[in-house]
N, C-alpha and C positions, 0 to 999 in steps of 0.2 A: 532820240530813239523813236519818238512818235512819227517823225517824217519817214524814217526807214520802214516802220511797220506799214504806213500808208502806201509807200512805194511797192513793197513786196505784195501786199494784199491786192492792190490795184492791178499790178501786172498779172498776178495769178487769176484774178477774176476775168480779165480780158482773155487770157490764154486758156481758160477752162473749157470753152466751147471748141476745143480742138478736135477736128474730125478723126485724127489718127487714134484717139482714145475713145471718143463717143461712138463712132461707127462700129468698131469691133464689139463694144459693150452692148450696143443695140442688137447686133448679130447674135451674140451669145444669149441675150435675154429671150430670144425666140427659139432657142434650141433646147436640147435635153438638159435637165438639171440647171435651169437658167440662173437662179439666184446664186447658187454655189459657183457656177462658172464665172459670172460677172464679178463676184467678190474675189474669186481666185485671181482673175485677170488684174483687178485693181491692186490686190495685195502684192503680186509679183512686180507690177509696175512701180508701186510705191517703194518697195524694199530696194530695188535697184536704183531708182532715181534719187532717193534720199542718200543712199550709200555713196553713189558717185558724186552727188552734190557736196556732201560733207568732205569727201576725199579731195575734191578740187579746192574747197575752202581751206582745209588744213594745209595743203601744199602752198596755197597763197600766203597763209600766215607764216609758214617756214621760210618762204622766199622774201617776205616783206622786209626783214632786217637788212637784207643785202641789196634792196632796191630802194632808191630815193622815193620818199612819199610824195606823191603829186600834190600840188596846191589845189585849192577849191576851184580856181579858174580853169586849171587843166582838167579836172574832173568834169566840170560843166561843158568844156570843149569836147571831151570824149563823149558826153551824152549827145551833143549835137551831131558829132560824126557818126555815132552808132545809129542815131535817129535817121540821118540821111541815108545810110546804108539800108536800113529797114524799109524806108520809103521806096528806094530803088528795087529792093527785093520784092516788095509788094507789087510793084508794076510788072516785074518779070513773072511773078506767080500768077498775076491776073491774065497775062498773055498766054501762060501755059496751064491755065486752070483745068483744061480737059485732061491733060496728062496727070495732074494732081488727083483729079477725080478717079481716073483709072487706077492709080497707085493705091488710093484709099480702098477702092473696091477689091483689089487683090489682097490687101492687108486683112480685111474682115474675114476672109475665108481661111487665112492661115492661123487664126487663133482658136479654131473650133476643137482641136484635138486635146491640147494640154493648156488650159487657160492660164494658170499661174506662170508657167514657163514662157508662154507667148507674151504675157505682159512684161516679164523680165527682159526678154530679148528685144521687144519693141522699145522699152525704155533705153536700153543700151545703144540700140541702133539710132534712135531719134536724138540722143543727147547732143551730138555734134551740130545738129541743125536747130536745136531748141534755143533760139536766140533770146526769147523772153526769160527763160530760166537761167541761162548763162549771164544775162545782164543783171538779173536779181542777185546772183551769187557774187558777181563783180562788185555790185553796190555794197553788199554785206562785207566783203573782204576789205573794201576801202574805208569802211566805217571804223569808229573807235570803240564799238560795243564789244563786250566780252564774247569770247568764242562760243560759250554755252548759249548765250542769247541768240547768236547768229545761227547756230544749229537748230534751235527751236523755230526760228523763222523759216529755215529751209523745210522743216517738217510741215509748218503751217502752209507754206506755199504749195507743197505737194498735195496736202489734204484739200485745199481750195481747188487746185487744178483738177483733182479727181472727183470733186463734188458731183458733177453730172453723172459720172459712172456709178457712184453710190446711190444717187437718186433713181437711176434706171433700175438698180437692184431692188430698191425699196418699192417702186411702182409695181414691179413684177411680183414681189412677195405679197403685197397688199391686195392687188387686183387679180392675182392668179392668172389663169389661162385667158381671161378676158383682155388682159393687157397685151397679149401677144400681137393682136392685130394692130393696136395703136403703135406699138413699138416697131413693128415691121414697116408701117407707113412712115414713121419718123426716120427709120434707117434709110429707106429708099430716098426720102427727101434730102437727108444729109449727104448721101452718096452723090446725088445729082448736083448738089450745091457745094460740095466739099472744096473745090478749087476756089470758088468765090469767097467762101468763109475763111479759108486760110489767108488769102490775099488781104481781106479786110482786117483780119486780126493783126497781121503784121503791120499793115498801114496804121491802124489805131495806135499800136505800141510805138511805132516810129514817130508819129506826130506827137505823142505824149512825151517822148524823150526829147524831141526838138524843142517843144514848148518849155519843158523843165530846164534844159540846158541853156536856152536863150534867156530865160528869166534869171537864171543864176549868173550868167555873164553880165547882164544889165545891172544886177544888184551891186551896191558898193561893197 
């Protein structure tokens, strides 16, 4: 259980600096009703991401009896394969980082009207490309832990993933209007570097999976 918790928490921490959630939150934090908007955005994202994650997990458990359980060596091999795919994706994202930055810039403006709905829609749209989250769910589904414990870890993953968004709301609430200038500068910096940040995050996760999978394959 400890290894599973470490895996989920580690992936969530790396994935937490995701521009697709941080940049819209920074944008909302500099607008009208900033704290309420940021928390509404986080709440909508959290609700949908947890719901879809649990649904995928439950479907996996329903299908498990009809699918041969893979051996540990097969699971480690899968980690290596997914890691390699992530490294290749990171290289592609790095080459296309300007396009990613433009997409993130467009996303921030789309959340200003109805923050909770925007968070929910963003979570649903981003899920098919949320490789770290899907990898964490796959690791949970492949474990022998009780379903209730796995669901708790899904919630934990999402809370850690959204920690920067909650931190932005806290800074805005405590510092008041003075924080608007800081957050605006942070938003502009994130937008300019969004492509690089996404590529680096995917690369780190890919390398981590490669190391974990290779270590597992080498162990007796």
